[in-house]
C-alpha positions, 0 to 999 in steps of 0.5 A, spaced: 180 589 388 187 588 389 191 589 382 195 582 379 203 582 381 207 583 375 212 579 378 212 572 375 215 569 381 210 570 385 207 565 389 212 560 386 216 556 392 225 556 389 223 548 390 218 548 385 222 553 380 228 548 381 224 542 381 221 545 374 228 547 372 231 539 373 225 536 369 226 540 363 234 541 362 236 535 367 242 536 372 246 537 366 244 541 362 242 545 369 249 546 371 252 548 364 246 554 364 248 556 372 255 554 373 255 552 380 258 545 383 252 543 387 248 542 380 255 537 378 258 534 383 252 528 386 246 534 386 240 534 389 234 537 390 236 539 398 243 540 397 241 545 392 236 548 395 241 550 401 246 553 397 241 557 393 238 559 399 245 562 402 247 564 395 244 570 392 248 570 386 246 563 384 238 564 386 238 569 381 241 565 376 236 560 376 230 565 377 232 568 371 233 561 367 225 560 370 223 566 369 226 565 362 223 557 360 216 559 363 216 564 358 219 560 352 214 555 354 207 559 353 
């Protein structure tokens, strides 16, 4: 048997993370919580995914925000 992972992001794509956050906070609220231009100036899922895949510090902030949101929803 395999042991369940403790990683809350296991099996969750970056697109799912971003879409969930945008659905919950909308772009404006997301931009307030994670200060990056791609969330403020003409935001889109596609451009934000491209930026987050190339920018580890921003991706980490977005993933941490997602984990906090999921824990709060439980």
